[in-house]
C-alpha positions in Angstrom: 102.9 93.5 119.8 106.1 91.6 120.2 109.5 92.6 118.7 109.1 89.9 116.1 105.7 91.3 115.0 107.2 94.8 114.8 110.1 93.5 112.6 107.6 91.7 110.3 105.5 94.8 110.0 108.4 97.1 109.2 109.8 94.5 106.7 106.4 94.3 105.0 106.0 98.1 104.8 109.5 98.4 103.3 108.6 95.7 100.8 105.3 97.4 99.9 107.1 100.7 99.3 109.7 99.1 97.0 107.0 97.3 95.1 104.8 100.4 94.8 107.5 102.7 93.4 108.8 100.0 91.0 105.3 99.6 89.6 105.2 102.7 87.4 101.5 102.3 86.5 100.5 102.3 90.1 102.7 105.3 90.9 101.3 107.3 88.0 97.7 106.4 88.8 97.6 107.0 92.5 100.5 109.5 93.0 101.2 111.5 89.9 97.7 111.8 88.4 96.1 113.8 91.2 99.0 116.2 91.2 98.8 116.7 87.5 95.0 117.3 87.8 95.7 119.8 90.5 98.0 121.8 88.2 95.5 121.6 85.3 92.4 122.5 87.3 94.4 125.3 89.0 95.3 126.7 85.6 91.6 126.9 84.7 90.1 128.6 87.9 91.2 132.1 88.8 89.9 134.5 91.5 87.5 132.9 93.9 85.4 129.8 94.2 82.4 130.0 96.6 83.7 133.3 97.9 87.1 131.8 98.8 90.5 132.0 97.0 90.4 129.5 94.2 93.8 128.0 95.1 92.6 127.1 98.6 89.4 125.6 97.4 91.2 123.5 94.8 93.9 122.4 97.2 91.3 121.1 99.6 89.3 119.4 96.7 92.3 117.8 95.2 93.6 116.6 98.6 90.3 114.8 99.0 90.4 113.4 95.5 94.0 112.2 96.0 93.1 110.6 99.3 90.2 108.7 97.8 92.2 107.8 94.8 94.9 106.3 96.9 93.0 104.7 99.8 89.9 103.6 98.0 90.7 102.9 94.3 94.4 102.2 94.7 94.0 99.8 97.6 91.1 98.0 96.0 92.9 97.5 92.7 96.0 96.3 94.5 94.0 93.7 96.5 92.0 92.5 93.6 95.0 92.1 91.4 96.9 90.2 94.1 93.9 88.1 94.9 93.3 87.0 91.3 97.1 86.4 90.8 97.1 84.1 93.8 99.4 86.4 95.9 96.9 86.8 98.8 96.4 83.1 99.0 100.1 82.5 99.2 100.5 85.2 101.9 98.0 83.2 104.1 100.5 80.3 103.9 103.4 82.3 105.2 104.2 83.1 108.9 103.1 86.7 108.2 99.8 87.3 110.1 97.0 88.5 107.9 96.3 91.5 110.1 100.0 92.6 109.9 99.9 92.3 106.1 96.8 94.5 105.8 98.1 97.1 108.3 101.4 97.2 106.5 99.7 97.7 103.2 97.5 100.5 104.7 100.6 102.1 106.2 102.4 102.1 102.9 99.4 103.8 101.2 99.4 106.4 104.0 103.1 107.1 103.4 102.4 107.5 99.7 99.5 109.9 100.2 101.5 111.9 102.9 104.2 112.5 100.3 101.5 113.4 97.7 99.9 115.9 100.1 103.2 117.6 100.8 103.8 118.0 97.0 100.4 119.5 96.6 100.8 121.9 99.5 104.2 123.0 98.0 102.7 123.4 94.6 99.8 125.5 96.0 102.4 127.7 97.7 104.6 128.2 94.6 102.0 128.3 91.8 98.8 129.6 93.5 100.3 131.6 96.5 98.4 129.5 99.0 100.0 129.4 102.4 100.5 126.3 104.5 97.3 125.5 106.4 97.5 126.8 109.9 95.6 124.0 111.7 98.1 121.4 110.5 97.3 119.1 113.4 93.7 118.9 112.5 94.6 118.4 108.8 96.8 115.5 109.7 94.1 113.9 111.8 91.6 114.3 108.9 94.0 112.7 106.4 94.5 109.7 108.7 90.7 109.5 109.4 89.9 109.7 105.7 92.5 107.2 104.7 91.1 104.6 107.2 87.4 105.3 106.1 88.1 105.1 102.4 90.5 102.1 102.8 87.7 100.3 104.6 85.4 101.1 101.6 88.1 99.9 99.2 88.4 96.6 101.0 84.7 96.2 101.1 84.2 96.8 97.4 86.7 94.1 96.4 83.9 91.6 96.9 82.1 93.1 93.9 85.0 92.9 91.5 85.6 89.5 90.0 88.6 90.1 87.8 91.9 91.9 87.9 91.4 93.2 84.3 88.1 94.9 85.3 89.3 96.4 88.6 90.6 99.7 87.3 87.5 100.3 85.1 85.1 99.6 87.9 86.9 101.7 90.4 87.2 104.7 88.1 83.5 104.5 87.2 82.8 105.0 90.9 85.6 107.4 91.9 85.6 110.0 89.1 81.9 110.7 89.2 82.1 110.8 93.0 84.9 113.3 92.9 83.1 115.4 90.3 79.8 115.5 92.2 81.5 116.1 95.6 83.3 119.2 94.4 86.9 118.0 94.1 87.3 119.7 90.7 85.4 122.9 91.2 82.1 124.4 92.4 78.9 122.4 92.3 76.3 125.1 93.0 75.2 125.1 89.3 74.7 121.3 89.2 71.1 120.1 88.5 69.1 119.3 91.7 69.2 115.5 91.2 73.0 115.6 91.0 73.2 117.6 94.2 70.9 115.1 95.9 73.3 112.3 94.9 76.3 114.3 96.2 74.6 114.7 99.5 75.0 110.9 100.3 78.6 110.5 99.0 81.3 110.1 101.6 83.8 112.4 99.7 81.3 115.3 100.0 81.6 115.2 103.7 85.3 114.6 103.8 85.8 117.6 101.6 83.6 119.7 104.0 85.9 118.8 106.9 89.1 119.4 104.9 87.9 122.6 103.4 86.9 123.9 106.8 90.4 123.4 108.0 92.3 124.7 104.9 90.0 127.7 104.2 88.8 128.7 107.7 91.3 127.1 110.0 88.6 125.0 111.6 89.6 122.2 114.0 88.5 118.7 112.8 85.7 118.6 115.4 84.1 121.7 114.0 82.0 119.6 111.7 80.7 116.6 113.8 77.9 115.8 111.4 80.3 115.4 108.5 82.7 113.3 110.6 79.8 111.0 111.5 78.8 110.5 107.9 82.4 109.6 106.9 82.7 107.3 109.9 79.4 105.6 109.0 80.6 104.9 105.4 83.9 103.6 106.8 82.1 101.2 109.2 79.9 100.1 106.3 83.0 99.3 104.2 84.6 97.5 107.2 81.6 95.3 107.8 81.3 94.5 104.1 85.0 93.6 104.1 84.7 91.3 107.2 81.7 89.6 105.6 82.7 89.2 101.9 86.5 89.8 101.6 88.2 86.8 100.1 91.9 85.8 99.9 91.4 83.2 97.2 90.9 84.0 93.4 87.3 84.4 92.3 87.6 84.4 88.5 88.8 80.8 88.2 
């Protein structure tokens, strides 16, 4: 990568950050909402969940939900809105390489979630007496790994959304049931069998397994290779769908 490419990348990341924080709806939906949910759900559950301190279980669950909310739903909504408003088409006409634009957008999302994760960890410490996870290196890797996988799914699913107006509704119809079934908001052992079967194929279920292993038991990220492979497979599926069907031009016209 040349010095010019680095400057373009950094300039675009800075622009994405300014645009994100100036768009209050986006900041509330992808940054503040998971934090508010963490506080509300944490106020409901006391004692233990699945034999572990409730605060640790909920921290892991809400980190997973926040990651999917940011990298999957937030990214997909952003891309659909920009596509339908003609922004992506105009970007292709600028000297900014398409790959640099996408990587800068992903990097901006990663920065947003990194700050969100820090806020959640601090809240867990202050409100629920949950210590900072010991295997912090594994947790950082899991966050980056999860961001990439769910971002690939977010890019892939943009092909199914035809209008900017419908993007938020479509993504929430997918994300919220997935988070509910995967255990982001609490225990799932009492769910009917058919719901547990559905949960067993969802990528967030396996990301949460990895993250919970690190936060609750101090496991390294490689301690759950099967779960890693499932998340990776979903990410590759999203990436292939994005390569095949992602469009830069508006679809609703």
